[in-house]
VOGU-3710 file (C-alpha; in Angstrom, 3 decimals, decimal comma):
1> mgvktefras> -39,671/-31,184/24,002  -37,426/-28,936/26,137  -38,672/-27,415/29,236  -39,006/-23,731/29,062  -37,106/-21,805/31,739  -36,122/-18,260/32,374  -32,577/-19,394/32,784  -30,890/-21,016/29,898  -27,410/-22,397/29,208  -24,644/-19,870/29,597
11> episeqektq> -23,930/-18,036/26,351  -20,841/-18,890/24,290  -17,792/-16,552/24,587  -18,148/-13,511/22,496  -15,479/-11,706/20,450  -15,193/-8,930/22,913  -14,864/-11,458/25,803  -12,052/-13,308/23,888  -10,029/-10,148/23,887  -10,691/-9,535/27,598
21> insvramlqe> -9,835/-13,172/28,338  -6,260/-12,629/26,720  -5,907/-9,533/28,785  -6,790/-10,958/32,081  -4,636/-14,186/31,353  -1,603/-11,844/30,620  -2,108/-10,020/33,974  -2,332/-13,132/35,964  0,703/-14,724/34,277  2,722/-11,482/35,038
31> rlpngipddv> 1,639/-11,323/38,664  1,534/-14,970/39,784  5,028/-16,181/40,457  4,303/-19,729/39,256  1,762/-18,740/36,529  -1,731/-20,064/36,162  -2,224/-23,849/36,837  -3,270/-25,683/33,681  -6,583/-26,975/34,940  -8,048/-23,379/35,490
41> ntdlnlcrwl> -6,252/-21,694/32,687  -8,924/-22,150/30,180  -10,945/-19,626/28,229  -14,315/-20,926/29,507  -13,042/-20,752/33,122  -11,665/-17,329/32,817  -14,888/-16,231/31,078  -16,905/-17,164/34,250  -14,548/-14,910/36,224  -14,908/-12,032/33,747
51> rgyhgdmeki> -18,649/-12,286/33,862  -18,981/-12,809/37,541  -16,745/-9,680/38,166  -18,224/-7,662/35,201  -14,797/-7,238/33,675  -13,098/-5,856/36,759  -9,602/-7,032/35,971  -7,975/-5,791/39,145  -10,392/-7,594/41,314  -10,270/-10,727/39,225
61> vknfatylas> -6,454/-10,763/39,674  -6,511/-10,184/43,332  -9,165/-12,817/44,256  -7,868/-15,347/41,674  -4,422/-15,264/43,214  -5,893/-15,733/46,747  -8,064/-18,523/45,575  -5,114/-20,289/43,946  -2,888/-19,865/46,995  -5,703/-21,112/49,344
71> rkaagfvgdd> -6,422/-24,077/47,140  -2,761/-25,137/47,287  -2,645/-24,587/51,012  -5,850/-26,695/51,504  -4,410/-29,529/49,295  -7,352/-29,337/46,909  -5,423/-30,246/43,832  -4,681/-33,138/41,646  -6,449/-34,756/38,531  -8,328/-37,121/40,876
81> faekffdlpd> -9,506/-34,507/43,403  -13,140/-34,912/42,669  -12,840/-38,682/43,516  -10,813/-38,320/46,560  -12,472/-35,280/48,154  -14,882/-37,152/50,462  -11,963/-39,303/51,931  -9,763/-36,401/52,783  -8,715/-36,289/56,555  -10,075/-32,889/57,022
91> iepflqyias> -13,421/-33,634/55,350  -14,394/-37,150/56,146  -15,004/-36,790/59,878  -17,611/-34,203/59,402  -19,658/-35,834/56,632  -21,996/-37,544/59,080  -23,329/-34,106/60,121  -23,717/-32,756/56,512  -26,319/-33,872/53,825  -23,895/-33,735/50,881
101> srlqdrqwsd> -25,020/-34,547/47,363  -23,027/-37,535/45,957  -24,393/-37,289/42,435  -21,231/-35,905/41,043  -22,253/-34,829/37,534  -24,534/-37,850/36,705  -27,710/-35,791/36,506  -26,666/-33,907/33,235  -28,780/-31,904/31,054  -27,493/-30,952/27,405
111> ehnaflfver> -30,301/-28,342/27,096  -29,026/-26,452/30,197  -25,308/-27,410/29,771  -25,448/-28,028/33,424  -25,542/-30,818/35,929  -27,768/-30,923/38,965  -26,918/-31,400/42,688  -29,112/-31,348/45,779  -28,394/-29,975/49,228  -30,475/-30,020/52,447
121> awsqpkefik> -30,495/-27,147/54,778  -29,166/-27,438/58,416  -31,693/-29,043/60,619  -29,896/-28,195/63,889  -28,163/-24,820/63,419  -27,424/-24,134/67,153  -25,652/-27,523/67,470  -23,980/-27,380/64,146  -22,005/-24,287/65,118  -20,778/-26,137/68,325
131> tfktsdyllh> -19,677/-29,188/66,184  -17,529/-27,380/63,640  -14,957/-24,675/63,855  -15,654/-21,941/61,348  -12,610/-23,121/59,377  -13,796/-26,662/59,466  -16,981/-25,805/57,767  -15,343/-23,436/55,228  -12,877/-26,192/54,272  -15,807/-28,468/53,518
141> cfgysemlqq> -17,608/-25,786/51,490  -14,404/-24,676/49,782  -13,483/-28,315/48,817  -16,961/-29,172/47,689  -17,049/-26,236/45,483  -13,626/-27,168/44,082  -14,923/-30,562/43,409  -17,831/-29,160/41,524  -15,474/-26,853/39,429  -13,214/-29,999/38,535
151> lilrrekkqs> -16,271/-31,762/37,282  -17,250/-28,575/35,228  -13,711/-28,368/33,839  -13,849/-31,980/32,731  -17,212/-31,565/30,912  -15,882/-28,395/29,182  -12,839/-30,259/27,758  -15,312/-32,759/26,016  -17,759/-30,184/24,731  -17,883/-28,465/21,245
161> sdkgpvqfiv> -16,301/-25,102/20,864  -19,658/-23,405/20,197  -20,906/-23,946/23,660  -20,556/-21,495/26,642  -19,259/-22,310/30,200  -20,712/-25,309/31,944  -22,628/-24,578/35,105  -24,638/-26,468/37,804  -28,254/-26,286/39,058  -29,090/-26,516/42,685
171> ifdlntvnit> -32,208/-27,976/44,396  -31,939/-26,622/47,910  -34,281/-28,370/50,351  -35,625/-26,225/53,136  -37,805/-28,897/54,709  -35,869/-29,145/57,918  -35,439/-25,369/58,463  -37,226/-23,573/61,289  -37,146/-20,045/59,902  -37,300/-18,420/63,345
181> dyvnpmsgym> -33,772/-19,904/63,869  -32,465/-17,360/61,314  -34,293/-14,205/62,359  -31,263/-12,709/64,095  -28,744/-11,723/61,426  -25,934/-11,452/64,065  -26,293/-15,093/65,262  -23,346/-17,465/64,817  -25,039/-19,686/62,292  -26,339/-16,671/60,218
191> klwqirselw> -22,733/-15,363/60,070  -21,490/-18,739/59,049  -23,949/-19,020/56,174  -22,936/-15,498/55,101  -19,224/-16,342/55,135  -19,864/-19,508/53,324  -21,796/-17,676/50,584  -19,080/-15,200/50,228  -16,445/-17,776/49,498  -18,294/-19,394/46,584
201> qdwypemvqr> -19,399/-16,096/45,218  -15,779/-14,729/45,431  -13,830/-17,819/44,299  -16,438/-19,706/42,055  -18,305/-16,948/40,159  -20,936/-17,819/37,520  -20,899/-21,538/38,361  -24,446/-21,512/39,484  -27,139/-21,297/36,771  -30,296/-21,668/38,898
211> iyltnpprll> -31,134/-22,316/42,623  -34,513/-23,927/43,287  -35,630/-23,605/46,970  -38,070/-26,498/47,684  -40,244/-26,913/50,715  -40,115/-23,252/51,717  -41,292/-22,061/55,205  -44,586/-20,167/55,244  -42,834/-16,783/56,069  -41,616/-16,092/52,537
221> gllwkvarvf> -41,055/-12,528/53,223  -38,608/-13,486/56,080  -36,961/-15,946/53,817  -36,096/-13,338/51,289  -34,589/-11,116/53,930  -32,357/-14,008/55,107  -31,329/-14,696/51,464  -30,382/-10,932/51,015  -27,857/-11,359/53,811  -26,078/-14,111/51,937
231> lseenlkrie> -26,315/-13,451/48,281  -25,535/-10,733/45,838  -28,348/-9,158/43,850  -27,226/-10,997/40,759  -27,376/-14,418/42,576  -30,734/-13,527/44,071  -32,126/-13,336/40,649  -31,087/-16,901/39,975  -33,424/-18,198/42,933  -36,827/-19,744/42,291
241> iishtpdlsv> -39,051/-20,620/45,303  -40,919/-23,894/44,524  -43,942/-23,695/46,909  -45,599/-26,617/45,115  -42,921/-29,384/44,699  -44,468/-31,055/41,587  -44,042/-27,761/39,749  -40,304/-28,319/39,671  -40,589/-31,123/37,068  -43,474/-29,573/35,240
251> kflppwlvpk> -42,655/-25,990/34,821  -38,902/-25,672/35,408  -36,918/-28,842/34,741  -37,315/-32,105/32,765  -38,896/-34,751/34,992  -35,876/-37,291/34,144  -33,495/-34,808/35,737  -35,358/-34,201/39,028  -35,334/-36,621/41,879  -38,481/-38,572/42,760
261> eyggefvnti> -38,595/-36,779/46,177  -39,097/-33,471/44,372  -41,688/-34,648/41,914  -39,520/-36,019/39,265  -38,556/-39,447/37,997  -34,848/-39,808/38,951  -33,964/-42,508/41,738  -30,408/-42,852/42,786  -29,196/-46,523/43,292  -25,508/-45,632/43,924
271> ppgdetgvsi> -24,336/-45,565/47,519  -23,597/-43,767/49,807  -26,298/-41,329/48,609  -30,029/-41,988/49,387  -32,694/-42,307/46,614  -32,106/-38,562/46,040  -28,382/-38,832/45,876  -27,643/-37,152/49,168  -25,634/-38,663/52,020  -27,651/-39,411/55,117
281> rrkisptdyy> -26,720/-37,229/58,087  -27,286/-38,166/61,701  -28,554/-36,081/64,495  -26,019/-34,055/66,374  -25,807/-34,631/70,108  -23,745/-32,965/73,016  -21,139/-35,704/72,615  -20,306/-34,568/69,131  -19,403/-30,920/70,229  -15,946/-29,846/69,302
291> kpyqhyvkng> -13,439/-30,044/72,053  -10,767/-27,324/71,847  -7,035/-27,471/72,666  -6,806/-31,274/71,993  -3,950/-30,719/69,637  -1,843/-29,646/72,602  -3,058/-32,573/74,794  -2,209/-35,028/71,841  1,257/-33,548/71,642  1,829/-33,916/75,464
301> idrpkpshkd> 2,119/-30,255/76,274  -0,020/-27,590/78,125  -1,338/-24,711/76,170  1,138/-21,942/76,455  0,240/-18,615/78,029  -1,595/-16,574/75,250  -0,745/-13,132/73,960  -3,144/-10,366/73,580  -3,394/-7,699/70,827  -5,846/-4,756/69,967
311> vspaekfvfk> -6,174/-4,511/66,209  -7,498/-1,214/65,083  -10,439/-0,990/62,615  -9,620/-2,125/59,162  -6,023/-2,684/60,226  -3,774/-5,824/60,007  -1,619/-7,391/62,550  1,072/-9,756/61,392  2,856/-12,051/63,992  6,079/-13,664/62,673
321> iqvpkgkkll> 7,910/-16,748/64,127  10,887/-18,638/62,997  10,508/-22,465/62,991  13,684/-24,360/63,465  14,444/-27,436/61,244  12,547/-30,596/62,198  9,993/-28,620/64,362  6,250/-27,939/64,009  3,769/-25,298/64,992  0,659/-25,531/67,221
331> wdftasgevq> -1,585/-22,488/67,297  -4,869/-21,204/68,348  -6,674/-17,881/68,668  -10,050/-16,133/69,463  -11,112/-12,732/68,259  -13,857/-10,387/69,386  -15,157/-9,807/65,901  -14,748/-10,956/62,277  -11,256/-11,341/61,006  -9,514/-12,372/57,745
341> faiyrgnnrn> -6,963/-14,890/58,728  -4,060/-16,372/56,783  -0,813/-18,104/57,523  2,125/-17,834/54,863  5,888/-18,242/54,640  7,868/-15,114/55,206  6,466/-12,014/53,499  4,982/-13,914/50,487  1,181/-14,028/50,885  0,993/-16,120/47,692
351> dlvfpsfhli> 2,776/-18,932/49,644  0,011/-19,739/52,107  0,270/-22,737/54,391  -3,418/-22,121/55,556  -6,101/-20,833/53,481  -7,107/-17,120/53,634  -10,422/-17,378/55,419  -13,042/-14,871/56,948  -13,422/-16,325/60,362  -15,545/-15,792/63,434
361> tnklneegtl> -14,758/-17,324/66,761  -17,862/-16,363/68,992  -18,664/-20,078/69,514  -15,477/-21,965/68,971  -11,716/-20,855/68,907  -9,637/-21,499/65,824  -6,651/-23,750/66,140  -4,502/-26,042/64,300  -1,158/-27,897/63,748  1,336/-27,061/60,897
371> ndvsdseisf> 3,695/-30,010/60,219  5,453/-28,971/57,087  6,890/-25,481/57,952  10,243/-26,356/59,599  13,164/-24,089/58,770  10,909/-21,343/57,706  9,723/-18,013/59,073  6,011/-18,166/59,311  3,571/-15,181/59,344  0,213/-15,333/61,039
381> efqnlsgyft> -2,008/-12,438/59,533  -5,026/-10,970/61,201  -7,043/-8,342/59,519  -9,860/-6,660/61,488  -12,770/-6,635/59,026  -14,733/-3,993/60,982  -14,253/-0,338/59,895  -15,588/0,862/63,308  -14,579/-1,481/66,215  -11,297/-2,634/67,574
391> lkleytvail> -10,575/-6,257/67,371  -9,507/-7,916/70,639  -7,223/-10,772/69,794  -5,956/-13,607/71,923  -3,571/-15,925/70,292  -1,048/-18,727/71,135  1,719/-20,217/68,842  3,890/-23,038/70,223  6,943/-24,632/68,494  7,352/-28,386/69,100
//
């Protein structure tokens, strides 16, 4: 007998949605120079975007284009991406600090047309933000979301035509959370959570079916206030707080789907995941803290004298530099507030060489090396995301 739950499998595509899908596909084909990549050009995938954006075609086209350009810039492409993700050079070094679910899509429910993954909340938020640049963490979250999407797209290729979009179910374990660490909405780690949540809500709409929060702190009212900072009202409705862990496999999900740790029957036996299917993280120490400007040291140069720029509220500043043939770029910056940052060739924002990310630098500067930009004009774009305050920017770009 199936488990009764408020959230059921996503509905099949309606006749009205089929018409909308054709319209949004035509708009995307017209505005994207290289068209829509085959893997994401499916009716079910475009249906997720339509539902997530409530049919707002212009917003879909704008965000879809930025997502595709950022995905390409990050290198998150290829038929084998789901298998190679954890070994990528920008991902692998940080896995020891993140409890990542390694279940892939093995915990699958036909009833829900969804698979399950587990995530454990940060246990050391103040240390965490000293170990990762904002872009490091966003690359991990971006790549992980893309991996889940690729697993979804594979499932959808095999399913019958009368089914709706595939989704995933999340068990989010709050056992290691000290809720008082999250009281200040302006703290660095609160902002990082908010930015991470924006990314998956903007670029991966309607992929989540249900979020089960297990081992919640006692201050549930404060927990909801924190959640409202991160999530849209629509996604808040997908949250179920499980105060009594055994209820998860009694009232909400079938026991065979739920890991034993959360009251179910499933025990993972495939490394590197633990019995729940989550990789084991280690404690962060001061020796793990990120050391800035090492890319200059490794290339045998001193950091050049930085430039400064005041960016007016809601305005953009674009710095352009011509890179000679056979040369590479080293860069870094700090900003006094939140900034939308991107690097692209010439004037073509669809030709990103660094993903378009919402960044903060109040704990660590942003920096990097671009190796494949020789014989090109490269644009660094900084958009002040505040509508009220001037953004004070300090930046350095070096050709080597």
